[in-house]
KOLMI-280213 format. One record per residue: z, x, y of N, C-alpha, C in turn; residue in three letters. Coordinates in pm, 1 decimal, always signed. Each point is the difference from the previous one (the first is absolute). Layout:
// residues N
       n_zz       n_xx       n_yy      ca_zz      ca_xx      ca_yy       c_zz       c_xx       c_yy   rest
          Z          X          Y          Z          X          Y          Z          X          Y    Ala
...
***
This chain:
// residues 239
       n_zz       n_xx       n_yy      ca_zz      ca_xx      ca_yy       c_zz       c_xx       c_yy   rest
    +1513.0     +427.6     -226.0      -45.2      +93.4      +27.4     -158.9      +65.1      -12.8    Unk
     -142.8      -32.0      -46.8      -61.6      +29.6      +57.1      -42.7      -54.8      +97.5    Unk
      +21.9     -119.7       -2.4      -71.4      -40.4     +176.3     +101.7      +53.4      +87.8    Unk
     +122.9      -14.7      -44.2      +63.1      +76.3     +149.3      -81.8     +112.0      +46.7    Unk
       -8.6      +96.1     -115.4      -98.9     +131.4      +28.1     -122.6      -48.2     +108.0    Unk
      -88.6      -44.6     -125.7      -65.7       +0.6      +34.6      -19.4      -73.5     +219.6    Unk
      +86.6      -75.0      +16.0       +9.1      -34.3     +173.5      +44.3     +117.0      +63.2    Unk
      +86.0      +92.9      -70.1      +28.9     +125.2      +46.3     -116.6     +106.3      +36.2    Unk
      -92.7       -2.9      -89.4      -55.2      +58.3      -24.4     -133.7      +27.9     +149.9    Unk
       -3.0     -123.3      -71.0      -98.7     -143.7     +100.4       +9.6      +84.4     +190.9    Unk
     +136.9      -30.6      +59.6      +73.4      -12.8      +89.8       +5.2     +148.7      +72.5    Unk
      -13.2      +78.4      -90.0       -5.2     +135.9      -22.9     -171.2      +68.9      +30.3    Unk
      -95.7      -62.1      -58.6      -91.2      +33.5      +33.3      -53.9      -32.8     +121.1    Unk
       +3.7     -171.1      +78.0      +12.3      -22.4      +52.2      +40.9      +15.1     +227.1    Unk
     +103.0      +72.1      -89.6      +68.6      +67.8     +112.7      -69.2     +137.1      +10.0    Unk
      -24.1      +78.9     -110.0     -106.1     +166.3      +55.6     -164.6       -0.6      +42.9    Unk
      -28.9     -197.4      -38.2      -99.1      -21.8      +17.7      -78.3      +16.2     +119.2    Unk
     +188.9      -53.5     +107.6      -40.6      -15.7     +151.9      +63.0      +88.7     +132.5    Unk
       +4.7     +143.7     -112.9      +74.6      +97.9      +46.4     +152.4      +26.0       +3.5    Unk
      +51.4      -75.2     -103.2     +115.3      +17.5      +77.0     +139.5     +114.9     -137.8    Unk
      +94.1      +47.3      +87.1     +129.1     +134.9      -69.1      -93.0      -26.1      -99.5    Unk
      -25.2     +121.8     -100.8      +35.0       -1.7     -163.9     +128.9      -18.2      -48.4    Unk
      -11.2      -95.1     -133.5     +156.4      -67.2      -46.4      +15.3     +127.1      -39.2    Unk
     +192.9      +52.1      +44.6      +62.2     +128.5      -62.4      +39.7      -42.1      -79.1    Unk
       +6.5     +184.3     -117.6      +32.4      +38.4      -64.5     +139.3      -36.5     -109.5    Unk
      +31.0      -21.5      -79.9      -45.8       -1.6     -131.0     -139.9     -173.7      -20.8    Unk
      +43.4      -88.8     +115.5       -7.3      -88.3      -42.5     -181.8      -24.8      +26.5    Unk
      -58.7      +70.1      +16.9     -138.9      -30.1      +13.7      -61.6      +40.5     -135.8    Unk
      +42.2     +157.3      -25.2      -20.1      +39.6     -155.8      +47.4      -95.4      -93.3    Unk
      +90.1      -88.5      +10.3      +28.6     -126.5     -126.5     -101.7      -69.3      +61.5    Unk
      -50.9      -38.2     +115.0      -97.8     -126.1      -28.1     -134.2      +60.5      -42.7    Unk
      -32.4      +64.8      +13.1      -85.4      +62.1      -71.5      -14.1       +2.3     -112.1    Unk
     +113.2      +73.8      -43.9      -35.9      +32.3     -187.5       +8.3     -175.8       +3.4    Unk
      +86.6     -134.8      +20.6      -10.5      -77.1      -61.4      -82.9     -132.5      +46.9    Unk
      -70.5     +109.9      +67.0     -148.7      -81.5      +43.5     -116.2      -75.8      -68.2    Unk
      +30.3      +34.6     -149.3      -61.6      -33.8     -133.5       -3.1     -173.2      -33.0    Unk
      +97.0       -1.6      +28.5     +103.6     -175.3      +26.8     -195.9      -88.3     +115.4    Unk
      +15.5      +49.4      +76.7      -79.3      -82.2     +102.0     -175.1      -13.9      -51.7    Unk
       -7.7      +42.1     -130.3     -145.0      -48.7      -65.4     -133.8      +23.1      +61.3    Unk
      +27.8     +101.3      +26.5     -158.0      +19.6      +90.2      -67.6     +111.7      -79.5    Unk
     -139.5     -105.8      -62.3      -13.9      +63.3      -73.0     -126.3     +101.9      +40.7    Unk
       +5.1      +41.1      +84.8     -119.1     +128.2      +52.1      +81.1      +64.7      -27.4    Unk
      +83.5       -1.0      +37.7     +111.0     +198.9      +88.4      +80.6      -13.1     -167.5    Unk
       -2.8      -72.0     -117.3      +57.7       -3.7     -160.2     -102.3      +60.0      -90.9    Unk
     -149.0      -41.7      +11.0      -49.7      +69.0      -84.6     -126.9      +47.6      +95.3    Unk
      -75.9     +137.4     -117.6      -85.4      +52.2     +121.0      -88.0      -41.4      -47.3    Unk
      -85.1     -169.5      +72.8     -137.7      -40.4      +28.7      -61.7      +77.8      +85.6    Unk
      +37.9      +79.1      +82.7     -113.7     +104.8      +52.4      -61.3      +18.5      -53.2    Unk
      +51.8      +92.3     -152.9     -120.4      +89.9      -49.9      -95.6     -150.3      -40.0    Unk
       -3.9      -78.5      -37.3     -109.2      -86.5      -73.2      -91.8      +19.6     +136.4    Unk
      +24.7      +45.5      +87.5     -184.6      -72.3     +131.9      +29.3     +134.0      +45.4    Unk
     -164.7      -22.0       -9.1      -55.1     +168.4      +20.2      -18.3      +71.0     +170.4    Unk
      +41.8     -150.9      +81.0       +4.6      -16.4     +126.1     +140.5      +72.5      +55.3    Unk
      +30.8      -21.6     +101.4      +70.2      -24.2      +93.6     +118.8      -74.4      -47.5    Unk
     +107.6      -26.3      -32.4     +104.9     -128.1      -13.8      +38.1     -102.4     +104.4    Unk
      -41.4      -58.7      +42.0      +93.5      -55.0     +161.6      +26.4      -95.2      -40.0    Unk
     +106.0     -116.4      +97.7      +37.4      -81.1       +9.3      -57.4     -129.0      -70.3    Unk
     -160.8      -33.3      +22.0      -27.0     -102.8      -61.3      -27.2      +66.4     -128.2    Unk
      -14.4      +76.6      -44.7      +37.5      +45.9     -144.5     +123.6      -18.5      -77.0    Unk
     +128.1       +7.6     +126.8     +102.3      -37.7      -60.4      +30.4     -202.3      -30.9    Unk
       +4.8      -45.7      +80.3      -55.0     -158.6      +56.0      -16.7      -53.0     -163.1    Unk
     -114.5      +50.0      -37.6     -111.1     -104.2      -74.1      +78.8      +76.2     -163.6    Unk
      +62.4     +117.5      -23.9      +92.6      +15.4     -149.1     +152.0      -83.4      +38.3    Unk
      -16.4       -6.6     +107.1     +153.0      -55.8       +4.6      +34.8     -200.4       +5.1    Unk
     -148.7      -16.0       +8.8      -10.7     -190.0      -48.0      -72.3      +30.1      -92.5    Unk
      -96.7      +79.0      -38.9      +13.6      -43.1     -142.4      +32.4      +69.1     -101.5    Unk
     +107.0      +56.2      -21.2      +46.9      +37.5     -125.6      +50.2     -157.4      -88.6    Unk
     +163.4      -52.1     +152.1       +1.1      -55.7      -57.6      -46.3      -93.1      -26.0    Unk
     -157.6      -24.9      -10.3      -94.3      -80.8      -90.3       +9.3      +53.4     -174.7    Unk
      -37.6     +151.8      +41.0     -108.4     +117.5     -176.2     +191.7      -86.2      -43.6    Unk
     +122.2      +37.5      +51.9     +103.9      -11.4     -109.3      +98.6     -127.3      -37.6    Unk
      -77.4      -88.2      +46.7      +11.1      -99.0      -69.1     -112.1      -83.9     -115.8    Unk
      -95.3      +27.7      +55.3     -117.9       +1.5      -55.3      +20.8      +83.9     -148.7    Unk
      +67.9     +141.0      +32.2      +31.0      +89.1     -130.8     +117.4      -61.1      -63.1    Unk
      +65.3      -79.1      +60.9     +157.4       +5.7      -76.8      -46.0     -153.2     -142.4    Unk
     -143.5      -90.3     +133.1      +24.1     -119.0     -107.4      -91.4       +9.1     -108.1    Unk
     -144.6     +153.0      +43.7      -15.7       +9.2      -98.0      +71.7      +35.1     -141.5    Unk
     +105.3      +87.3       -0.1      +91.2      +75.4      -81.8      +77.3      -97.6      -54.1    Unk
      +27.2     -129.9      +76.9      +90.1      -54.7      -55.7      -71.3     -135.1      -97.3    Unk
     -112.1       -4.4      +27.9     -110.5     -129.0      -66.5      -20.9      +97.2     -144.9    Unk
      -46.1     +145.8      +32.2      -16.9     +100.4     -154.7      +80.5      -13.7      -99.0    Unk
     +160.5      +30.7      +83.4     +137.4      -31.8      -64.9       +6.2     -116.5     -101.0    Unk
       +9.6      -68.0      +56.5      +43.0     -162.4      -61.8     -139.4     -104.7      -27.7    Unk
     -145.8      +61.3      +21.2      -64.8     -109.0      -11.9       -4.0      -41.0     -194.6    Unk
     +120.3      +57.5      -67.9      -66.5     -107.9      -95.2     +168.7      -61.8       +0.6    Unk
      +52.6       -0.8      +83.0     +171.2      -66.9      -22.8       +0.9      -88.9      +47.9    Unk
     +107.2      -83.6      -36.3      -40.0     -197.0      +74.5      +43.5       -0.5     +133.1    Unk
      -63.4     -152.9       -9.8      -59.0       +5.0     +148.7     +193.4      +51.8      +74.9    Unk
     +106.4      -39.4      -43.1      +88.3      +29.0     +120.0      +57.8     +112.8       -4.2    Unk
      -84.7      +95.4      -69.7      +15.8     +127.2       +8.3      -96.8      +78.0      +83.5    Unk
      -39.1      -79.5      +19.2     -139.4      +49.2      +51.1      +85.7      -30.5     +173.3    Unk
      +41.3     -135.7      +12.6      -21.5      -10.7     +152.2     +111.9      +27.7      -32.5    Unk
     +110.4      +17.8      -29.6     +152.4     +128.3      +74.4      -50.7     +141.4      +70.3    Unk
      -92.8      +71.2     -104.3      -48.2      +79.9      -10.8      -71.8       +4.8     +175.3    Unk
     -103.9      -35.7      +28.8      -41.9      -56.6      +81.6      +87.5      +14.6     +115.4    Unk
      +97.3      -87.0       +1.6      +68.5      -59.6      +87.5     +122.1     +113.6      +48.0    Unk
      +26.5      +73.3      -51.6      +87.1     +153.1      +19.4     -113.0      +90.1      +44.0    Unk
     -125.0      -11.4      -12.8      -76.3     +101.7      +74.4      -24.7      -67.0     +151.7    Unk
      +20.4     -137.4       +2.7      -18.3      -52.7     +102.6     +109.3      -11.9     +129.1    Unk
     +113.4       -5.6      -33.5     +115.3      +68.3      +16.9      -14.4     +138.4      +53.7    Unk
       +9.6      +88.3      -51.5      +17.2     +168.7      -32.8     -108.7      -48.4     +116.1    Unk
     -144.9       -3.4       +1.5     -116.9      +11.8      +99.2      +99.1      -40.6     +161.9    Unk
      +46.3      -56.7      -23.1      +67.8     -140.8     +129.6     +106.1     +139.8      +87.7    Unk
      +60.0       +1.6     -118.3      +96.7     +115.0      +50.8      -58.4     +128.4      +98.4    Unk
      -78.4      +72.6     -103.6      -68.8     +135.2     +116.4      -70.9      -76.7      +49.7    Unk
      -50.7     -130.8      +50.5      -64.5      +11.1     +107.9      +78.8      -41.3     +102.6    Unk
     +104.8      -48.1       -3.5      +99.4       -1.5      +93.3      +97.7     +115.9      +55.8    Unk
      -27.8     +128.7      -86.4      +31.2     +110.3      -34.9      -93.3      +65.0     +149.0    Unk
     -152.5       -7.3     -101.3      -87.9      +48.4      +85.0      -82.3      -28.1     +137.9    Unk
      +86.1     -124.2      +54.7      -60.4      -37.2      +66.2      +22.0      -12.9     +166.5    Unk
      +73.8     +105.7       -2.4      +30.2     +112.8     +114.6      -97.5      +79.8      +62.9    Unk
      -12.9     +106.4     -122.8     -109.8      +68.3      -22.2     -127.6      -21.9      +50.5    Unk
      -17.0     -115.6      -22.2     -160.9     -119.2     -114.3      -37.3      -29.7     +201.1    Unk
     +116.0      -47.8      +94.5       +0.6      -66.5     +106.8      +34.0      +98.9     +111.4    Unk
      +55.1     +118.0      -44.2      +22.7     +103.8     +111.8     -160.0     +103.7      +18.9    Unk
     -109.7       -5.3     -130.9     -102.6      +60.8       -5.6     -100.6     -107.8      +62.0    Unk
      +40.0     -131.0      -32.1     -160.8      -49.5      +88.8      +47.2      -68.9     +205.0    Unk
     +154.4      -36.5      +31.6      +39.5      +41.3      +56.5     -108.7     +135.9     +130.8    Unk
      +53.8     +129.0      -84.8      -84.5     +148.7      +85.6     -151.2      +11.4       -6.3    Unk
      -48.7     -140.1      -65.3     -138.6      +24.8       +2.1      -36.4      -62.7     +171.1    Unk
      +61.7      -39.3      +59.3      -59.6      -59.4     +125.6      +86.2      +90.1     +158.5    Unk
      +67.1      +72.1      -41.5      +83.2      +92.6     +108.4     -118.0     +122.6      +41.1    Unk
      -68.6      +15.9     +142.3      -43.1      +35.9       +9.4      +67.6     +128.2     +168.7    Unk
      -40.3     +102.2      +63.0      +20.7      +38.5      +32.6     -113.9     +122.3      +93.8    Unk
      +39.9      -23.2     +120.2      -93.3     +138.3     +106.2      +26.6      +65.4      -26.5    Unk
      -74.2     +203.9      +17.0      +31.5      +83.3      -27.1      -86.9      +76.8     +140.8    Unk
      +56.9     +110.4      +19.6      -93.3     +125.1     +135.6      -36.3      +39.7      -70.4    Unk
     -109.8      +23.9       +6.9     -149.3      +60.2      -39.1      +20.1     +119.4      -13.2    Unk
      +33.2      +38.0     +157.0      -66.8      +73.4      +74.4      -46.1      -48.8     +132.0    Unk
      -56.2     -120.8       +4.3     -111.8      -36.9     +111.1      +64.8     -146.2      +38.6    Unk
      -13.3      +19.1     +132.1       -3.5     -120.3      +70.6       +8.4      -98.6      -80.2    Unk
     -150.0      -27.1      -37.5      -97.3     -137.3      -63.2       +7.7      +32.9     -153.8    Unk
      +64.1     +138.5      -40.8      +29.1      -34.6     -134.9     +105.8      -39.3      -85.9    Unk
      +35.2      -80.1       -9.7      +94.4      -51.6      -49.7      +27.4     -120.7     -118.7    Unk
      -14.4     +135.9      -85.2      -18.6      -95.3     -169.3     +100.2      -62.0      -25.3    Unk
      -22.0     -180.5      -40.3      +95.4      -57.1      -84.9      +32.6       +9.9     -110.7    Unk
     +123.8      +27.3      -43.8      +11.3      +50.1     -199.3     +114.3      -97.3       -8.2    Unk
      -17.2      +17.5     -110.5      +52.4     -109.4      -95.9     +146.4      +57.3      -32.2    Unk
     +113.9      -57.1      +53.8     +119.3      +85.7      +17.6      +32.6      +63.7     -147.6    Unk
      -13.4      -71.0     -122.3      +17.5      +41.2     -118.0      -87.4     +114.3      -83.5    Unk
      -78.2      -35.1     +117.5      -52.4     +111.6      -85.3     -143.9      +60.0     +131.4    Unk
       +7.6      +95.9      +64.5     -121.3      +71.3     +115.9     -132.9      +87.0      -43.1    Unk
      -50.5      -43.3     -129.0      -96.0       +4.0      -52.4      -68.7     -127.5       +0.2    Unk
      +35.7     -113.2      +28.5      -77.0      -91.4      +53.6      +29.4     -115.4     +118.6    Unk
     -106.8      +70.0      +43.1      -53.6      -51.8     +153.5       -1.5     -146.1      -26.9    Unk
      +66.9     -110.7     +108.0      +17.7     -128.3      +58.3     -158.2      -33.7      +56.1    Unk
      -95.8      +74.9      -12.0     -110.2      -70.6      +18.7     -104.5      +23.4     -178.4    Unk
      +32.9      +39.3      -32.6      -84.0      +22.0      -93.1      -13.6     -113.3      -92.7    Unk
     -164.1      -51.4     -155.1       +9.0      -76.7      +18.8     +108.4       +7.7     -155.1    Unk
      +52.5     +115.2      -22.6     +132.6       -7.9     -120.0     +119.1      -61.9      +24.6    Unk
      +14.5      -15.1     +136.7     +133.4      -52.1      +47.0      -16.0      -83.0       -6.3    Unk
     -112.8      -95.8      +81.8      -53.7      -99.5      -20.8      +13.6      -79.0     -130.3    Unk
      -15.3      +51.5      -88.9      -23.9      -65.1     -148.6     +137.2      +20.6      -78.8    Unk
      +87.3     +128.3      +93.0     +103.1      +16.1      -50.3     +126.6     -131.3      +44.9    Unk
      -21.1      -65.4     +136.3       +8.3     -123.2      +57.4       +6.7      -90.3      -59.7    Unk
     -106.5      -37.1      -78.4      -51.9      -90.8      -55.3      +65.3      -21.2     -131.0    Unk
       -4.0      +93.0      -61.4      +58.8      +12.7     -139.6     +180.1      -30.5      +39.5    Unk
      +82.2      +71.5      +61.5      +91.8       -6.9      +56.2      +32.9     -176.7      +44.5    Unk
      -95.3      -76.6      +48.1      +60.1      -80.3      +94.9      +13.6     -114.5     -162.5    Unk
      -97.3      +21.1      -84.4      +16.4     -100.1     -146.1      +93.9      +48.0      -91.1    Unk
      +56.2     +148.8       -9.5     +115.1      +47.0      -75.6     +147.7      -95.5      +81.8    Unk
       +7.3      +50.8     +144.4      +71.1      -92.9      +53.9      +64.1     -147.5      -17.5    Unk
     -174.4      -65.1      -64.6      +39.3     -140.6      +39.2      +38.5      -39.2     -216.2    Unk
      -14.4      +84.1      -55.6      +19.5       -7.8     -115.7     +159.6      +80.8      -88.7    Unk
      +42.7     +117.3      +87.5      +80.5      +13.0      -20.6     +118.3      +22.0      +81.3    Unk
      -10.1      +24.8     +124.9     +151.0      -26.4      +85.0      -20.8     -124.5      +61.5    Unk
      -68.6      -76.4      +25.3      +37.0     -203.1      -11.9      -17.3      -52.1      -91.6    Unk
      -71.8      +45.2     -102.6      -51.7      -56.3     -135.8     +141.1       -6.6      -95.3    Unk
      +88.4     +127.1      -34.5      +79.2      -41.6      -72.6     +119.1       -4.3      +61.8    Unk
      +20.0      -32.9     +115.7     +109.9      -95.0      +32.8      +10.8     -126.9       +0.5    Unk
     -116.4      -27.2      +39.6      -85.8     -163.3       -3.1       +6.5      -53.0     -165.3    Unk
      -58.7     +107.9     -120.3       -9.4      -80.7     -128.5     +146.9      -30.7      -37.8    Unk
     +113.5     +180.3      +48.1     +114.2      -72.1      -66.9      +11.3      -89.7      +46.5    Unk
      +60.0      -33.7     +134.5      +47.4      -95.4      +88.2      -28.8     -147.7      -98.2    Unk
     -139.6      -21.5      +14.4       +2.1     -151.2      -68.5       -3.4      +40.1     -184.4    Unk
       -1.9     +112.1      -71.6      +33.5      -43.1     -110.6     +198.3      -23.8      +16.5    Unk
       +6.9      +89.3      +76.3     +154.8      -71.5      -21.2      +42.9     -143.5      +84.3    Unk
      -77.8      -21.9      +56.9      +42.8     -110.5      +74.4      -21.1     -132.7      -67.4    Unk
      -81.8      -17.3     -132.4      -55.9      -54.4     -107.3     +123.5      -73.4     -102.2    Unk
     +107.4     +147.1      +57.9     +143.2      -39.1     -142.3     +126.2      +16.1     +137.6    Unk
      -25.7      -23.3     +111.1     +122.7      -41.5      +79.1      +94.5      -60.6      -67.7    Unk
      -23.1      -92.0      +10.6     +126.5     -139.0      -72.7      +42.7      +86.4     -139.1    Unk
      -37.6      +59.1      -71.9      +53.8      +60.9     -107.7      +65.5     +148.3      +42.3    Unk
      -27.2      +65.9      +85.0      +71.8     +119.9       -1.4      +83.0      -24.1     +113.3    Unk
       -9.4     -128.4      +33.0     +119.2      -17.6      +85.1       +9.1     -207.0      +25.6    Unk
      +75.1      +44.3     -129.6      +40.4     -209.6      -54.6      +80.2      -36.3     +178.8    Unk
      -84.1     -111.5       -6.4      +84.7      -75.1     +103.5      +90.6     -100.0      -63.3    Unk
     +101.8       -3.3     +139.0     +144.6      -81.2       -3.8     +115.2      +81.9      -38.2    Unk
      -68.5     +115.0      -32.9     +170.7     +139.4      -60.1      -37.2      +67.5     +140.6    Unk
     +167.9      -40.2      +49.7      +39.1      +84.8     +150.3      +50.5      +88.5      -75.8    Unk
     +120.3      +12.6     -130.8      +49.9      +96.3      -62.1     -145.3     +117.6      -33.2    Unk
      +49.8     +129.4      +12.4      -96.8      +88.3      -53.0      -56.6      +43.2     -118.2    Unk
     +111.8       +5.2      -94.2      +44.2      +50.4     -117.4      -50.8     -117.6      -83.4    Unk
      +38.0     -154.3      +50.7      -54.0     -100.7      -94.4     -172.5      +40.7       -0.1    Unk
      -53.7      -39.9     +147.0     -144.3      +20.6      -24.9      -64.8     +129.6      -52.7    Unk
      +88.1     +107.6      -33.5     -110.5     +126.9      -54.9      +25.3      -72.2     -160.4    Unk
     +118.7      -55.8      -36.6       +7.8      -49.4     -149.9     -134.7     -148.2       -1.7    Unk
       +9.1      -22.8      +81.9     -125.9     -117.6      -31.4     -162.0       +8.9      +15.8    Unk
      +15.4     +141.6      +90.1      -92.0      +73.5       +3.9      -96.9      +24.2     -159.5    Unk
     +172.1      +79.7      -14.1      -57.9      +62.4     -192.9       +2.0     -140.3      -80.3    Unk
      +49.1      -55.3      -37.9       +3.5     -141.2      -17.0     -188.0      -28.6       -4.1    Unk
      -25.5       +3.8     +122.2     -142.1      -49.4      +42.2      -99.0      +48.0      -87.3    Unk
      +32.6     +141.1      +28.8     -103.0      +84.9      -30.1       -6.3      +25.4     -211.2    Unk
     +130.7      -43.6      -55.0       -1.6      -18.4     -170.8      -59.8     -114.0      -25.9    Unk
       +4.7      -65.9     +127.4      -58.1     -120.1     -103.9     -152.0      -10.0      +31.8    Unk
      -65.6      +61.6     +108.1      -96.7      -13.7      +71.3     -134.7     +110.7     -106.9    Unk
     -100.0      +54.6      -56.8      -37.9      +30.0      -71.3     -124.2      +31.0      +98.4    Unk
      -14.3      -98.9      +74.5     -170.6      +94.2     +139.6     +142.2      +91.4      +84.4    Unk
      +82.8       +0.7      +38.4     +102.0      +51.4      +66.6       -1.4      +95.5      -65.2    Unk
      +53.7      +52.1      -92.6      +29.1     +100.9      -92.9     -138.4     +130.2       +2.9    Unk
     -120.2     -156.3       -3.2     -155.6      +87.9      -40.4      -54.9      +55.9      +79.0    Unk
      +86.2      +27.9     +172.9       -1.4      +44.0     +116.4      +36.9     +128.2      +26.5    Unk
      -75.4     +120.3      +29.3      +61.4      +84.5      -15.2      +16.6      -24.5     +190.7    Unk
      -18.5      -50.6      +48.4      +33.0       +4.7     +179.7     +166.6      -42.6       +9.6    Unk
      +48.0      -93.1      -73.4      +95.7      -61.7       -2.4      +98.0     +120.3      +37.3    Unk
       -7.0     +138.3     -119.2     +177.6      +63.4      -26.9      -13.2      +99.6     +110.2    Unk
     -104.7      -19.6     +126.1      +12.7      +63.6      +80.9      +98.3      -62.6      +92.7    Unk
      -18.1     -104.5      -10.5     +160.6      -63.6     +125.1     +135.5      -32.9      -50.9    Unk
       +2.7      +36.1     -188.2     +107.3      -23.4      -55.5      +96.4     +140.2      +63.4    Unk
       -1.6      +74.7      +46.5     +121.6      +82.0       +0.7       +4.7      -18.7     +152.0    Unk
       -4.2     -119.5      +96.5      +57.2      -39.2     +100.4      +28.3     -145.3       -0.8    Unk
      +69.5       +2.4     +116.6     +105.4     -182.4      -32.0      -97.1      -50.3      +44.5    Unk
      +34.4     -146.3      -66.5     -100.9     -116.9      -43.5      -41.7       +1.2     +197.0    Unk
      +30.1       +5.4      +45.8      -55.9     -120.2     +120.5      -42.3     +121.3      +29.0    Unk
       -2.0     +139.3       -6.4      -81.6     +135.4      +55.4     -161.1       +5.8      -73.9    Unk
      -26.1      -78.1      -83.5     -156.9       -0.1     -143.8      -94.9      +68.4     +109.7    Unk
       +6.7      -13.6      +99.3      -89.0      +74.6     +115.7       +3.7     +115.6      +37.1    Unk
      +89.4     +110.2       +7.9      +10.4      +83.1      +17.8      -44.4     +101.9      -20.4    Unk
      -85.4      +38.9      -85.6      -90.7      +73.2      -79.5     -123.3       +9.1     +111.2    Unk
      +23.6     -126.6      +91.9     -181.8      +17.3      +52.9      +46.7      -21.2     +168.7    Unk
     +138.0       -1.2      -13.0      +68.0      +95.7     +119.9      -18.5     +149.8      +35.8    Unk
      +53.8      +46.9     -142.3       -2.7     +154.3      +44.1     -115.7      +61.1      +16.1    Unk
     -109.3      -73.1     -128.9     -117.1       +5.4      +44.9      -31.8      +38.9     +125.2    Unk
       -7.2      -80.9      +51.9      -18.4      -41.9     +191.4      +43.7     +119.8      +25.7    Unk
     +142.4      +54.8       -0.4      +41.2      +46.8      +97.7       +5.1     +131.2       +1.5    Unk
      -64.9      +24.7     -141.8      -69.0     +148.4      -84.0     -156.3      +18.9      +97.2    Unk
      -89.7     -129.9       -3.7     -118.9      +35.9      +96.4      +43.2      -36.4     +117.9    Unk
      +71.5      +28.3      +78.5      +67.1      +10.7     +167.6       -2.8     +159.5      +11.7    Unk
      +47.2      +50.4     -133.4      +24.6     +150.1      +67.6      -94.5      +55.9      +38.6    Unk
***
């Protein structure tokens, strides 16, 4: 449901940004009310209050790309403080749970982060009232001139963020799942039910497989579609 609503909200935003007709009521109101599932940090939190100057798109870009690191560091610190006197097994299990839920969170936040990154490149020329005065402004934020030093600094930062998040997350997920492809999709099993049973049996026997939280992301899918979560990310990024 969350991913479906994220896609609908993104399609609505894209449609509106290119001058499309507004969505009919009550559907538009419903989409706005459920837009919280988009996990767009600048829209959900009053971050503008923390900045003395006017908040712009560059600030939004920094906030959505830094928040995951802060969140992961905070959760890891809390788990370490809570389980530092516990056994190694309990501490490792707790850290594994943190990594799993953080990975889940990143998969949900992927669309909002990628959209904010991609909006950092799109500029448009506007009529400044003079034939020779046609300011080139950022489409997502008209307060940023695409010829200003701040814009070029944002572009450099957005390029790095694109590599880390929009490209890095699907690639990292694919390689992690590819490592377990034979265990997730046992060979020589044409019957799907037998393949699922073999996968679960292998997982019960493999301590390393159980300890890897990324493996759980592939379990909801059929064995031969162990890569589907990566495909889902690519599809959302294409929006």
